[in-house]
Each structure stands twice: as structure tokens, then as C-alpha cells.
N, C-alpha and C positions, 0 to 999 in steps of 0.2 A: 164291197163293204169292208173286206179285210184291208185292201189298199188304202181306203179312206182312213181307217183307224191307225194304220202305220204312219200315214202322213200327219195325222193329228198328234201322235206321240212324238214325232220328230219336231213338229212346231212347238209343242209344249216343252220339250227338252231344250230347244234353242232359246225359247223365251226365258226358261229358268236360268240358263247359263248367262244370258244377257242381263237378267235381273241381278244375278250374283255379281257380275262384273260392274254393274252400275252401283251396287251397294258398296263394293270395295273401292270403287272410284270415288264415292262420297267420303270414305275414310281417308283416302289419299288427299282429297281436297282439304279436309280438315287438318291433316298433318302438315300439308303445304302452307296453309294459312298460319298455323301455329309457328312454323319455322320462319316465315316471313315477318310475323309480328315480333318474334324474338330478335331477328336481325335488325329491325327498326329500333328496338329497345337498345341494342348494343351500339348502333350508330349514334343515337341520341346521347348515350353515356360519354361520347367523345366530343360533343359540341360544347365548347366552353362558354361560360357567362362572360360578356364583354367587360373590359376594364381591369383585368387581373393579370399580374406578372406570373406566368405559369411556372417559371424556374424557381422564383422565390416561394411560391405556394407549395411546390413539391418539396423543397427543403423544410418548410414549416411542418408539413404533414409527416415527413420522415422523422422529425424530432419529437412529434407529439401524437403519433397515430397508433399507439399500442393499447389505448384504453377505450373510452367511450367513442372517440373519433374512429378508431379501428372498427368497432362494431357497427357504427352508423355507416361507415364506408362499405362494409360488407353487405349490408342490406340494400345499399344503393348501387351495388355492382361496380364499385370503384369510381363512381361518379363524384363523390366528395373529394377524393384525392386530386382529381382533375378539375374540380369545381365546374362541372358541366351543368346543363339545364335540368338534369335529373339528380342533382346533388342531394336533395332531401328525400328523393325516392318516393315510395308509396306509403311511408310511415304515417303521414298525416291522415290518409284514408283509413288505415288500420286503427289509429287512435280514435278517429271519429266514429268508426264502426263499434268500437268498444263502448264509447260514451252513449251512443244511441241504443245499443242492446241493453246496457245497464238501465238506461232511462225507461226503456219499454217494459221493464219488469217492475218499475217503481211508480211511474206516472200513469194514472188510470187512462187518460186519453190515448197515450201511445200503446198501452196494453190492449185497449179496445181495437186499435188499428190492426194489430197483429192477427185478430180474429176475423178480419174482413176479407181474408184471402188475397187475391192478386191486387185488388185496388188498394188495400191497406199496405201491402208490401211496396207498391210504387211510391206511396206517400213517405214511408219510412226511408226508402232509398233516396228520395229527394232531400229529406232532412240530413241524411248521412253526407250527401254531396255538399250541402251548405256548410256543414261542420268541417268537411275536408278543406273547403276554401278558407274558412276562418283560421283553422290550425296551420294551414300551409302559409298563410300570410304572416302569422306570428313567428313560425319557425324560420321562414325565409328572411324575415327582418332580423332575427337573431343571428342567422348565418352571415348576413351582410354586415352587421355590426361587428361581429367577431373578426371577419376577414379584413375589414377596414382598419381595425385596431392593430393588426399585425404588420401594417406598413407594406403590403404587397399589392396595393391598389394604385393604378396610374391615373385615375380620374378623380373629380371632386366628390365629396360625400353625398350630396343630394342626388346627383346623376347616378352614382353607383348604387345607392340604396333603391332608387326607383327601378332601374334596369334589372337589378338582382331579384327584387321581389316579383316583378312581372315575369321574368324568365323562369324562376323556380316554381312559382304558383302554376304557371302554364304547363311546365314540365310534369308536375304532380298530377294535374287534372288530365293531361294526355295519357299518363300511365294508368290512371284509374279507368279511363275510357278504353284503353288498349286491353286492360285486364278483362273488362266486361265483354269485349269483342271476342277474346280468346275463349272465354267461358261459353259464349253463345255459338260461335262459328268454328271453334277449334275443339280440342280434347282436354278435359280436366279443368281445374280451377285456375282462372287466368292470373289472379293476384299471386297465388302460391307459385305458379310457374315462373312469373317474372322475378320474384324473390330468389327462386332456385337458380334461374339463369344467371342472375347477378352473382350468386355465391360460386357457381360453377366457373364463371369467367375468371374468378380470382385464384383458382386452383393452380394453373400453370405458373403464374407469377409467384405464388406461395412456394411451390416446389423449387423454382429458380432461386428464390431468396434463401431457402434452406440450404441448397447446394452452395450458394455463394458464401453464406456464413460459415459453413463447414470447411470450405477451402481456405477461408481467411483465418480460421482458428477461433472464431468467436463462439462456435458451438463444436464440442467434441464429437467424434464419430459415434461413440456409444450413445450420446444424447440424441443425435439425429436418427440413429437406427431405432431408438426407443420411441421417438415421436411417430415414426412411420408404423412400427408394429402396434403402438397404442391406438393409432387412428384406424388401422385395419381391424383390430380387436373390437373397438367401439362400433364399427360398421356391422360386424358380425352380431354383436349383442343387440343392436337396434333392429336388424332384420329378424333375429330370433324372437324378440319380444313383440314386434309388430305383427308377427304371424301367430302369436299365442291367442287362443280363444277359450272361452268357457262355454261349453255346449250344454244347454238346458234341454232335457228331454221333453218332448211333446207327443201326446197320443191323440189320434183322431178316432172318435167313436164311429161305430157302424151307423150309416145314414141311408135313408130311403129317398131317392131322387126320382120322381115320377113313378114309373112302373118297375124301375130297377133299384138294386140295393148296392151302395158303395161300401166295401169292406173297410174296417178300421185299419189304421196304419200307424207306425211309430216313426218319428223323425226328431229333429232337434232344432233349437234356435241358437245360432252362434253369436256370442257377445265378445267383441274384441277386448283385450286387456287395456289398450289405449284407444278409447272411443272418441277422444277429443282430437286425435291427430297432432298436427303441428301448431294448432291454434294457440294453446296455452303459452309455449315459449315465445311465439311471435308477439302475442298480446303483452306478455310480461316484459319483453325487451322494449316494446313500444312505450309502455307505462314508465319504465325507468329512463329510457333514452331521452324522452322529450323534456322533462324537468331538469335532468342532470346536464344535458347539453346547453340549455338556456342559462343555467346557473354558471356553468364553466365559461360561457361566452361573456356574459355580462359582468362576471367577477374576475375576469382574467387579468385586468390591470392591477388591481389591489390584492396582493397575495395575503394580506392580513384581514381581509373582509370576511364577513360571515358567509356570504355567497360562495366565495372561493373555498372556504373550509368544508362547507356542505358538499360542494361539487367534488372535492377531493375524497370525501367519504363514499361517494357514489361511483368511484372508479373501480375497475375490475380488481378482484382480489381483496378488496376492503370488506370488513365485517358487515357494515350496513348494506352494501350492495348485495352480498350473498344472502343476507337475511331477507331483504325486500324481494329479491329474485325468487327465492324459494317460496315465500308466502304467496306471491302473485301467481306463480305457476300452479301451485296447489289450488288456489282459489279459482283460477280460470279453468282448470280441469273439471272441477265440480260444476262450475257455472255453465260451461259450454255443453257438458254432458246433459245437464238438466234442460237445456234449450232443445237439444236434438232428440232426446229420448223421453217418452211419456209412458211410464209403466201402466197407468190407468187405461190409456187408450189401447195399449197392446193387449192388456187383459180383456178388454171389451171385444177386441177383434178376435181373440182366441175363442171367447165364449160364443160369439155369433157364428163362427165357422165350425162349432162343435168340437173344439180341441181343448185339451186341459193338460196341465203339468201333473204327472203321476204323484199322488200323495197330497196334492194341494187342491182345495176347493176352488172352482171357477169364480170369477168376480173379484171381490175385494181382497181375499186372501192371496189370489194369484198376483194381483197388483202389488201387494206388500212384499211378496216373495221376490218378484222381479226387481223391485226397488232395492231390496237388501242385496241381491246379487250384483246389481250395477254399482251400488255404493262401495261394496268391497272391492270390485274390480277397479273403480275409479281411484280408490286409495292407493292400491298397488301401482296402477298406471301413473299416478301423480308422482309417487316416489321414484319410479323408473325414469320418467322424463327429467325430474329434478337432478337425479344422479348423473344421467348422461350429459346434461347441460353444465353441471358444476365440476365434473372430473377434469376437463381441460383447464378450468380456472385454477385448480389446485396444482396441476402438473406444470402449468406455465410458471407459477411462483416457485415451486420446488426445484424445477430444472433450470430456472433463470433464463427462460426463452425470451429473446429480445423482440418478439413480434407476437401479434394476437393469434391465439388459438381458440376457436369457438365451438363448444359443444352444441350450442343452438344451431349454428350453421350446418354442422354435420348431421344433426337430427333432421333438420328441414330437408337437406339434400337427399338423404336416404329415404325418408318417409314419402316425400312428394314423388320421387322417382318410382317407388313401389306402387303408389296409388295411380300414377300415370300409366304404368304397365298394366295394372289391373283394369283400368278403365278402357284401354285399347282392346284387351282381350274380351271384356264384357261387350263392347260395342261390336266387335267382330262376330261374337256368338249371337247377339241379337239380330244382326243383319242376316246371318246364315239361317237362323230360325225363321225370319220373315220370308226369306227367299224360298225355303223349303215349304212353308205353308202356302205361299202363293202358287208354287208348282203343283202341290197336291190339289188345290182348288181348280187349277186349269185341267188337271187330269180327270177329275170328277166331271167337269163340264164336257170334256171330249168324249167320255164314255156315254154321257147322255145324248 
């Protein structure tokens, strides 16, 4: 009997270890898939659209790539500079998502779809994809028109426009599909990781350009050192604020469950200072990029036209750009937080579980209290995000830096990296917990 129990324990231990290995093997598969998907993204960023003189295009971008073009190139991972099939990147999908989410709060039929669960979500996703195709066609046509006007195309107009629209729209739809696959089969949010990978890919070339400008005397050594120190300081500030939390105390009353009594306990609900993450700056950049890019492309020939003047006002460092950027970031901070957080639902869940906030009555008063807490946090979070995104804008003008420095890119890079690390740790803890529970179940069965 004793030998049988020992053998059973050995079998249970072996099964538990194999289960743990299989679980971590699943994490390895997800990370491998993510790496492979990002490699595919970087390969596609180097496949050029046919019919363009690459040398002439590089000279054109070098002379006009510090403003809106620089920012659009950043989000596309350098694809615009090379005019690859991913030149317009994932921005049409982001713009379509904004439009659909706003419409779902205004249009009753879409609002009803949101309440239908998974079926409604699939319909809204379908509408988002249709919107992505439409916006991608408009934006790719604008890109083709702009590039053709610069005299860097070696084919006729009709052939170039058709091939460019087809290539760029296909590239955008492929990136959208790739992002969904990363979210489903990899780790983290696929769209955010694709944008982050594009930003990270530009870091080595940015450092090389800074060193080259310093050696040529275009930038003084004190200015170069100030840029590096400023970037490191901003990274520290972002990490500090992203880790900041407002802990709301929660007390669980004594409850009777069956024949036993569960003692009361004290805990807290953590609310992040920045509950919206990187969504507001991405959405704000998309809102400004799309019209300003089209205006600059269609009004590029006539410098005295109204379109050209408006496009000039929407360039980096201009008062209109800073004002619109600030307003849209603050708006999307509140809008996205309202989408993901429901104080009424949270108050009801607390009440059902027998929990309450000390000094606040359960139900409606708890809902109002939580709403006030979140609104205050959102205000400070919006001001923090806006400041981080605008500081490099002012420094670029003050230090006369001859290339694009983006606070938005730095914020996205740091926040998505922190979120990615958190999700990996959470996934590992979940798998370890499941492995432990399965091992305990097997032990109980062996005892029986």
C-alpha cells in the first residue's frame, strides 16, 4: 500500500512538472509567433511600391521630413521614407476605430450592438474594417498624388495611381490582420506592438543621425548631450507616472457561507493615474495627421492657396497644431476612460459581493464617489500625457534641432513596453497557478 502511494506521488509530480513545461512551452510559442510577426512587418517595410525612383524619393524626404511627414514616417516604421507597401501604416485602421467608437456612442443602432455581446462586437469589427478600407483608399490616393507631383515617378500617372492604391491598401489591411493575429496568438495588443516596433526600428538611425550632425558641427556637443539627458529624464518621468496609483479602500463585511462564517477583510481597488494608456496620443495624432497630410499633398503646388496655408498651420511647433493636439488628447483621455470604466457597474459588483467603501453608502453614492475619483485622475492623467507629448515639440524649436523629436513616440514606446512586460508576468503567474491547482487535484485523487 505504501509503495503504491509513493508511486502515485511520483506520477503526480511528473505530471505536474510536465504540465508546467507545457504551459511555459505555450508562452514560448506565443513569444515566437510575436517575434515572427514583427519580422514579417519589418520585411514588408522594405518592399517598395513599383514605379518610384528611390534615390530621388530619399532626397525629397530628407528635405521635407521634419514635420507631419516625419511623424507619419515614425508611425509607419520608416516605410514612408522608403515608400514601401506599408507606407501609410496602420493609421487608417486607427482612424476608422475612432470614428466607429464615436458613432457607437451617438447612433442608437450601433449603441444597441455594443450591448449584444460577442455577436454585436463582430458586427462593429466588420464596420471598422469597411471604414479602414475606405480611409486607406483615400489616404493612398493622396500619397500617390503627392509623390507623382514631386517628379520622382518613372511610370505614367494612371498606372502609378492604380498600383500605388492597390499596394498601400493591401499593406494596411495586411497589417490590420497581422495585429489581430498577434493579439489572438501572441502576447499583448497587436496594433500597439506593431506601432512600437516601427518606432523602435527608428532608434538606431536616429542615434546615428544625431552623431553625424554632431560630428559635422550642425549640432553642438552640449545640445546633443541635452537631448540624450532629456530623453532619459522623460523616460524616467513616464515610468514614474505610469506606475502611480490611487488606492481606494474597500471593506468586506462578515458573511455566512453555508455552515461556515467568512471573516471580514480590508483591501483596496487600484486606479491608475493614466487609465487610457497610449490610446489618446495615438488617436490625437491620427486625427491631426489625416487631414493635415491630405491638405499638404493637394496644396503642395500652389504655395499661396488656402489649403497650403492651413497645412502650414498644422505643422509641428505651430500654435494651431499644439492647440488641436492638446484638445484632442484631453478629449480622448476622458472618452476612452468612459468606454472602459463603468462606476455604476463596479458599485453594483461591490454591493453584490458584500463590499463597501468606508464612509460611503453602497449603491448610488458609491457609484458617484468612484466616478469623482476617476474624473480627477483622468484630469491629471490627461495633463501628464499632454505635457510629455508637447515637451519635445518645444525643445525641438528652442534648440533648433534639424530632425523630428516625438514625445508621442517616446510615450508609446515606454508605455507599451511596460504593459508588455506586465502581461508576460501575468501570463506566467496564471499558468503557474493553473499548474499548481491541477497538481493538487491529482494529489487528492491519488489519496482516494
